[in-house]
N, C-alpha and C positions, 0 to 999 in steps of 0.2 A: 237745214235750210238752204236750199240752192238760191244763188244769188240772182236778181231779175236781170233779164237781157238789157244791157245798156243801150240797145237800139231804140227801145221804146221808152218816151219820156212820160209823165204824168200829164194828162190832157190839162190844159189852161196853166201850166205851170213851165213850160218849155221856152227857153230863151230869156227867163228872168234873172236879173242879177241877184246874187246869193254867194254865200260861202260855204265853208263845209264845218260841221259839226259831227260830234260822235258820242255815242253812249255805249255803255256795257249791260247787256242781259245774258244772265247765267254766265259769267266770265268768258263772255264772247263780244269782241268789239265791233260794233256796227257804225257805219258812217252814214251821213244823210245831207244833202243839200239844203240850206235854209237861207230864206229871205228875210233879212233882219227889219226891212221896211214895212212889210206887210205880216210880219209873224206867220209866215207859211213855210212849211216844209216843201222842197223842191224835187224830191225823190224818194224812192224806196228807201228802207233799210238796206244797206248793203255790207256785207261782211267780208269783203275782200277789198283790200286798199287799192289795188290796180284796177278793179271793176269799178271802183268809186270815181277815181281819176278819169277813167274813160266815159263814165255816164256824165260827169261835169264837163268834158271837154266837147262833149256832143250837145248837151240840153241846158247847159247853165252859162251864164255870162258875169264879168266883173264890171265895174263902172269902166274900165279901161277896154272893154269890149270881149271878143271871144279870144280863148287861149287854148294852147294844146295840151296834151296829156301830161308832159313834163311840169308844166306850170301847176296844174292841178295836183299831181303827186306831192309836189312841195306842200300845199294846203291840207291835204289828207293826213299827212305824217304829223304836220302842226297841230291838227284837231286832236291827236291822242293825249297830249300834254295840256292843251289850252283850249278854252270855250268861250265864247262870247256870250253864252246864254248862262252859265251859272260859274259861280266862283269855286266851289269845291268839287273835286271828282267824285265824291260820295253823292252829290247830289243828281249824278249822270249815270248811277250804277244801280241796276235792278236786279232781282232774281223773280223766276216765275213763280217761286213757293210764296215769296212775299206778297207779290201782286195779288196772288189767289187768296191770301189771307186778309186783303184789304189794306196791308201796311207797305207802303213804299217810302217811309220816311227814312232818311231825310230828304229824299227824292220826291216825296209827294206832290209838292207844288210845282215841280218841273215836269211831273208826270201829266199833271192837269193842263199845264200851258202846252206841252207836246199835243195833248190831244186835242186841243182847239188848232193847233196848228197843223195838224195832219187831217182834221176833219174835212169831209167832202162839202158839208153844209154846216159851217160852226154855228149859224144864227138860223132860227127858222124865219118865217115870215115877218112876225111880230117883233123881230129883234131880240126875243127871248133866247137864252141859251138852252139848248137841249140837254136833258139829263145825260149822264155819262153813258148809260146802257141804250140810249136811242141814237148816237151818234155813228155815223158810217167814216170809216177813215180810207184814205188813198192808199194806192200802191200795197204793200205788204204790212202795213203799220199795225194791223190787227194782232201781229206778233207779239208786240208789246201789250196793247191795251186789252186783247182779250181775256186773259186772267184777271185783269183789274175790273172788268166789267162782270164777268162772272161772281167775283166777290160782291160788287155792288147789288146784283140780282139777288143774292141769298140773304144779302144783311137784313 
């Protein structure tokens, strides 16, 4: 997977205050920006720590304002060991094989939470949550969700 160009932010999610989170998919660490206030992802999944720091410096903010790449590099590194979203690393570790089988436990709850956070339209017009297979995700988040969606369609 090639990392997205950090020059391009996600529409509607540029300049938002957020932090850095990470997950592991098929033994590969991927980082992403996250807005804890609105429960939205702020970036595509990015597999290179430097690219994540560049993306954040360009498109994200902290409560103290905009920061340079060095500042964000520290947060990217910290996101390997720490998460403000889950308590245990196994809750943010996935394999394509387990997702295709419909089994993401113990990360299943976190997977569904991230699906909502990465959805372009998490709620339909009635305020009802759309089924997993009917959701469209921002950026390249389909890398994580496509195998799970396939399992839901065949179940």
